[in-house]
N, C-alpha and C positions, 0 to 999 in steps of 0.2 A: 403339465404345469407350464405356466407362461415363462418364456425365456427372459431372464433379466436383461434390461437394456442399460448400458453404460455409455455416456457421451463424454468426450473430451472437449473442453473449451480452451482454445489456444489463441491469444491475441498475436497478430503478426504485423510487424512494421519493418519494411525493408529487409526481409529475411531471405531473399532469393538464394544466397550462398548456402544456407543451412537447410532449406526446405527439402531437397532430395533425400538427405540423410535422415531428417525428421520423419518423413513419410515412410522411408524404408524401415526404420526401427519401430514405428507405430504399427506398420503392417505386420511385422514379425510378432509383436505382442498380440494383435488381433487374431492372427492365424493360430497362435499357440493356445488361445482360450476360446475354442469354438462354441462352448456352452453359453457364451455371453453374446448378446446382440450389440456389437460395437458401432460407434460412430465417432467421427472427429469433426468438430465445428471450428474451423479456422476463421477468425475474425480479422479481415484485412483493415487495418486502422490507417487508411490513407497512405499506403506505401507508394513510393515514387519509382520503385523498380517493378519487375515482372512477377512479384509475389502473387497477386490476385490471379493473373493469367495462368500461372503454374498450378495453383490450387484448382481452378476451374477445369483445366485440361485433365488433371488427375482424377477429378470427379467422374469424367467420362469413362475412365478405365476402372475406377473403384468407387462406386456410389457411397461407400461408407465415409468418404471424405467430402465434407460439405463446406460451403463458403458463405460467410456473411460479409459483405463489403460495405463499409461505412462511406459516407459522402466526402469525408475529409479526415484528417488526423484529429481525433477527439481525446487521445491519451489512453494509456494502458488500462486504467481503471474503468473508463467508459466502454472500451472494447470488451473487457471482461464481463461487464454487466450485460452488454448486447448478446454475448454468447450464452450466458446463463438464462436469459429470457428466451433465447431461441431453442434451448434444449427442453422443449415441452414434452417430448415423448420418452425421456430418459428416467429411469428409476434412480439413478445416481449419476453425478457429474464430477469428473476429475478436472481440476483447473491446473494449468501449468504454463510455463514460458515456452517460447519456440526455439530458444537457443541451445537446447539439449544440455544445459548445465544441470537440470533435473532429469535423471535417467528415466525414460519411459518403462524400462524393465522393472521398475518398482511398482507399477500400476497394479499387477495381479495381487501383490501383497496387500495393497490398500483395498482392493475389491474383496479379498478374503476377510479383512477386518470388518468391512461393511456387511458382508453376508453373515458374519458372526454376531451382528447386532449393533455395531457402531453406526451413528448417523453423521458424524463428522470425523474424518480421519486426517490428521495433521502429519505432514512429512517434516521431520526434524533433522536439521543438518548437524552431523557429528563434526565434520571438517569442511572447509571450503578452500579452493585453490587460488582464489583471487589474492593478489599481492598489491603493495603500494598504497596509494591514496584511497582507492575504492575500498580496499580491505579495512584500512584504518577507519574510514568513515562509517562502514557497516558496523564494526565493533563498537565504535563510539555511540552510534545511534541506538543500538540495542541496550547499552548500559544506561544512557540518558532516558530513553523511553520507559524502561522499567522503573526508573526512579520518579519520573514525572507523571506517568499515567494514573488516572483515578480508577481505571478498570484494569484488572490483571490481563495482560496480553502475553501469550506464550512467546518466549525468546527463540531465536535461531530457527525461525520458520518464515516462509513467505507465501507466495501464491500456491505453491504445489500442495495439493491435498485433494480430498474427496468429500463431497457433500451429498447426502442422501436426499431423496425427493422432498421430505418435509423441510429440511434445512435450505434447499434451493428455493422452495416457495417462500420461506421466511425471508431469505436474502433478497428475493425479487420485490418484496414489499418495501425495502429500504430505498427511498428515492433521493437521498441526499447526493449532492454533486461532488463535494470534496470527500472522496472515499479513500479509506485505508483498509484494504481487504483483510489482512490478518486481524485487525481490531474488530471489524464487523463480524468476521467468522467466529471470534471468541464471544462477541456480544450476543449472538443469536442462541447460544447454548447448545442443547441436545447432548445425547450420549456420545462421548468422545473416545478416540483411540489414537495411537501414534505409531509411526514407522520411522526408522532411522536410516540415513544414507549419507554418503560423502558427496558434496557438491563439486562438480567438475568445472573446468574452463569451457568457454564457448566451443562448440564443434567447428564453427567456421564464421567468417565475417567479423565485424566489429560490434561492440556493445552499442545498442540503440538508446539505452537510458543514459543520457548525458549527466554530468555532475549536477548541473542546475536542476534537472528534472528530479534527480534523487533528493536534492535538498527540498524541493517543493513537496515531494512525496513524504519525506520525513516531517515537514511542517504540518501537512494534513493529518498525520498520525498524532502529533502532539496536540494540535489545537482542536482536533475532533474528539479526543479522549482524555483531556486534562484541563482543569480549571486552575492548575497551579500557577501558570504565568500571571493570571489576574490576581490570585491571592498574593503572589510575590510582590506585585505592585502595591497592594495594600500594606503588606509588612514593611516594604521599603519606605512608604509614606509615613507610617507610624514611627519607624526608626529615625528617619530624618527629622520629623516634627519633634520627637522627644529630645533628640540631641540639640536642636535649636532652642527648645524651651529651657533645657538645663543650662545651656551656655548663656542665654539671656538672664536666667535667675542668678547665675554665678556673678555676672557683671553688676547686676542690681545690688546684690549683697555687698560686693566690694565697694560700690559707690556709697552705700548707706553707712558703712563703717569707715569711710574716708580713707580707703586704701586706693592709692593712685593706680589707675589702669593704663597700661601702655597702649598707644594708638595702634590700630590695625593697619598693617602695610598693604600695599597694592597686591602683592603676591598672594596673601591670604584671601583677600577679597576676590581676586580673579579665580582662585582655586575653588572657592565656595560657589561662585556663580556658574562655573563650568560644570562642577559636580551636580548641582541641582538641575541645570539645564540638560545635562546628559540623562539624569533620571527621568525627567519629564519627557524627553524625546523617546526614550525607550518605552515609557508607558504609553505614549501616543502610538508608537509602532505596534505594540502588543494589542492595544484596543483596535487598531486598524486591521490586524489579521483576523480577529474575531468578527469585526463589523463587515469586512469584505466577504467572509463566508456567509454571513446572514444575508447580505445583498445578493449573492449567488443563489441562495435558496428561495428568496421571495420573488425572484424573476420567473421561477418555475419553468425555465426552458428545459427541453428534454436533454438527457445526458449524451445522446447520440442521435444521428439520423442515418438510416439504412439506405444505401443506394440500390443494392440488389441482393438477392439470395439465390444461391445455386444448391439444389438438392434439399431445400427446406420449403415447406408451404408458407 
């Protein structure tokens, strides 16, 4: 029988402090499952440290570790897409972060679910050790996204998971630029399974996903999988228009029955103007978010450019 091949796709951006520990733990997983043909595709997303050099050097010692180096920093989602498209020889692909918050020791359990018939295996976080603003922002996003999304996306999950070959092929057909991986993974369908784990702190170094990048990522999730912001503008327009009509009708009736109406003061007028102006600016901003994403798509630029590959044809 053919030996099943499983590839790991791991975007890397300035992860020099954590790479030795990542490689050590992945090697232990690989050596503990000799019946699987393992490989790890580490996608260097324009790192400014020695991440690419360390990966290339380790490939000389262990050819199971391969490198895809992008020409600059294209972002986590683009690096993930580059790795998935490079994993042409794999029967299944595990996607994960490089910071070891997602334990590699969970991979054999996901592979077992795949071998039992699942085509998409989702790693679900039971707990997470982040604290402070990042933790509050993550919790708020999952609650809001669940309420806003037009398509059901599983909560408490991120990049970590497994895609069988049919799911990888389907994912590679999605060419959109503003990508939200958990949403796209849910959208492609297929037979699904779950594994549960506790999310840890980073093994070393500092988080590379800044707060502004996380906000951008959350925006991509909302605007890629929900029309509710546009509908909310319509509802707001109907509400404001109805209130204005009723208020005007009220004053007309009072005038017709000769009831004196008190003159409107400056404060009332200023409040109304600022309120309506604020609604209009919010509406323009929401339309701009959708229009900007349309503009990105019609340019049809590639999501990434590969500078070199090490260990891959």
